[in-house]
N, C-alpha and C positions, 0 to 999 in steps of 0.2 A: 687269208682267213675264210673259213667256210661260211656260206650264207646262213646255213642252218645245219644242225646235226641230227643224227638218228635219235639221240637222247632227247633233244628238244621235242621232236615229233612224238615220241613215246609218252613223254610227260604230259603232253597236251591231248593225248588220246586220238591222234590223227589216224592211227592204224585201225580203229574200230569201224567196220562197215555196218550194213544193215543185216537183218535176218536173211538167211540163205533164200528163203521163199520169196523175198522181196527184191532180189537182185535183177539187174539188167544184164543179160548175156554179153552185151557189147563192152562190159567192164571186165570181162574175163582175164584179159592180159595184165590187168593191174592187181589182181587178187593173188595173195600169197598162200592162204590156207583157209580152212574152216575150223572154228573153235566153238563148241557148244551151240551150234546152230547159227553162228554169226560169222560173216566173212571178215577175214583179216587182210588189210591192204598191204601190198608190197611197198615198204617204205624206201627201198632203194630206188624204185621207179618214181616215188614221190619226190625224193631228193633231186633226181635228174630233171624232173618236170619243173620243180621250183627254180633250179638254176637257169633253165632255158627261159622261163617266164621272167625271171629277175633281170636277166641280161637284156631281153627284148624291151622291157619297161624302161630300163636305164637308158638304152639307146634312143628310144622314142622321146623321152623327156629331154635328153641332151640335144635333140634336134629342134626343141622348142615347142613340142606338142604337149597336150595335157592328158591326164588320166581321169576317167570317170569311175568312181567306186559305187557299186550297186549291191544293196542288201536290204530288202524290205521286210524280211521276217523278224519277229521280235528279238530273237537272241543274237541277231547280227547288227541291229540298228545302231546301238550305242558305239560299238567298235568301229563300224564303217564310218560314222560321222567323226569320231575322235581321230582316227588315223588319217582320214582324208584332210582334215583341218591341220593336223600336225605337219603334213608334207605340202600343204598349200594347194591341194587339188579339189576337185568337185565330187559331189556325192548325191545319191538318191536313197533315202531310207524310209520314206513314208509310203509311197506307192508310185509305180511307174505309169506316167500318163502316156497314153497312146500317141505316137507322133513325136515323142521327145527327141528322137534322132531323125526320123524320116520326114517330119514336118517341122523342122527346127525354126523355120521362119515365123511360124505361128507362135511357137513357144517363146521366141524372142520378144514378141509383142507383149506377152504376159509378163515377161521379165522386166520389160521397160515400164509396164504399168506398176509393178511391184516397187521399183525404185522411184517412180514418180510420186507414189503415195508417201513413201518415206521422206522424200524431199519436201513435200507439202507440209508434213508435220514439223520437220526441222525448221523450215522457213517461216513458220507461223501462220500458214494459210488456213489451218484448222480454226483459228480464232475468228475467222470471218464467215464460218459456216454454221449452220444450225446444229443442234445436238444430234438430230436424226441423221443429218448428212455425215457428221463425224463418225457416228456409230456405224453407219453403212460402210464408210471407207475403212474403218478399223477391222470390221468383219471381213471385208474383201482382202485386206492386207494379210490378216491371219491365215486365211485360206491359201493365198498365194505363197506365203512364207512357208507354210507347212508342206506344200507340194513341190515348191521350186526353190526354196531357200538355199539348198545345197549347190545349186547351179546358177545362182543369182548373177555371178560375174562371168559366166561362160559365154563368150561372144562367138565361138565357132565350135564345130564338132570336135570331140576329143580324139586323141591319137590312139587310145587304148580304152577298152572297157573291162573292168575287173568285176567279176560276179561271184557272189556266194549263193548257192542253191540254184542250179540250172533248171530244176523242175518248176520252181516258183517263178523264176524270171524269164519265162519263155518269150514274152513280148519284147523285152529288152534285147534278148539274143537274136530274135528274128529281125528286129530293126537294125542292130549293129551289122548283121550279115548283109542286109539289103544295101546299106550304104558303104560297105567295105571296111568297117572298123575292126581291127584285130580284137579277139576276145580271149581274155585270160579268165579261167573259171575253175573253182574247186568242184570236182565231180566225185560224188559218193558212189557206193556200189549199186544204188538203185537209179543212177543217172545214165543218160546217153551221152558219151563223150564225143560222138560224131558231130561235126559242125562247130566244134570249139577249137580255135586255133592253137591255144596253149592250155590243154586240160591238165589240172593238177589233181591226181587221185588222193582223196582224203575225206575224213569225217567233216561233213558240212552242217552238223547239228550241234555239236558240243561247243559251248562258248569259248573254252580255252583253245580249241582247234581253230575256230573262226578268228579269234584274236591273233593267233600266231600267223596264219596265212595273210591276214590283212596288214599286220605289222611288217611282214617281209616285203610286200608290194610297196608299202609306204617307204620303207628303207631304200628300196631301189630308186624311188623318186628322189629321196634325199641325197643319195650317192651321186645322182646325175649332176648335182651342183645347185646351190641356192639360186644362182642366176636363172635357172630354168625351172626349178621346183618351187621353193618357198616364195620366190619373187613373181611367179607367173600371174597370180591373182592381183598382186600389187600393181603390176604393169598394166593389167587390164583395167583396173580401177582408175589409173591415171589418164587413160584414154578418154577423150570426149566422145560420148556416145552419139554417133551420127545417125543412129536409127531410132531415136526417141520418138514416141508417138506424138502426133499433133495434139496440142493442148486442147483443141476443140473437140476431140473425139469423146463421145459420151461414155459413161460407165457401162452402159448396156451394149455398146458396140465393141468395146475392147474385150478381147479374149473370147468373143462369141464363138469362134470356130472350134474351141476346145471344150465347150460346155459339155458336150456329150461324153468326151473322154473323162472329164472330172466326175461325172455322175455314174459312169459305167464301171462296174467291178467284175472282171472276168473270173471264171471259176478258179483259174490258176492263182489268183491273188487272195484266196481265202485266208482268214486269220489262223495263226498257229494255235493249236489247242491239244490237250491230251485226248486221244481217241479211245474207242471201245477196245482196241487191241492192246492197250497199255503202253503206248508210245510216250515214254517219259524219260527225263534225265535221271541218272543216279546221283547220289549225294555229292560226289566230287566232280560231276559234270563231264567226266571223261568218257563215259559209255552211255549210249542212248539205248536203254533197255527196251526190248521188244521191237527194235528197229527192223 
C-alpha cells in the first residue's frame, strides 16, 4: 500500500510553492513549472522524498530511538503536538531554546525541575508553603511546561528531528547537524535544501499540507511498532530518574545556565503575521497567496 498518493498531495495543496521572485535557486531541481507567477513543486519528487524519509524514520524507531517533531510557527503548532502525542514521541511547538540539543545536560536539569514541582503539588508539599511561594512555583512551572512540556520525558537525544519550516527553525537545524542527528524537513521553494539529510519538497505554510506531512511521519513511527513507538515514553516514565536535582538546590540556582536562552528571541523566531506584501492564506488554505 502506498504511503501517500499524488491525489492526497494535490488535495492538501502540497504542490503550491512561493512566488517566483521569492524562490531559492537551490530548489530548482524540485520545481515542476511556473503558473501565474507561482512555482509549482514536482510531486513525483515529493513522493520519492516522502518514501525515503518514511523508511528512515521507521528504521530509526525500530532500533529503539525517538523522533523529535519541531514546528513553532502558529499554523504548525497544533498539528505537531497532536501527531507527536499520537505516536508517543516528543515535540517542540512554542520556541526552540538554544542548547536544546547541543547543551542537553543543562536542559535535563530544567526538565528535572519541572517534574520536581509537579511532584511537590501531587505530594501535598504546596500545603506547607506560603501563598507567595506557591504562586512563584506555579509561575515557574507554567514557564517550564510551555517551553519544555513536549520533551518532558526525553532522557537522551532523539534519533531523528522532523522539522516544518527550515527558514524559521535555523537554530534547531544547526544544533542537530552539530550533534549528528539526521534531519527530515519540509522544504518550500524559498528554502535551502542543503544540509537537510532528508528534504521533502512541498508547501510548508498551508495547514492541510503541514498536517499531511506530519501525519505521515507519525504513521512511520506507528508502523515501527508500539513497543518502540507508543511505548517509548511509557518506558521512560517507568525508569527511576537517576539524575534528579538535589533537593537542596535553590530555585535561583536551577536552570540558571539557560536563563539567557529563555529571554533571547533571535530574528528567525519572529511571530507569523500578514505582511505588507499580502502574504495570506486563501479561503481553503491550500494556496498561500502572495507567497
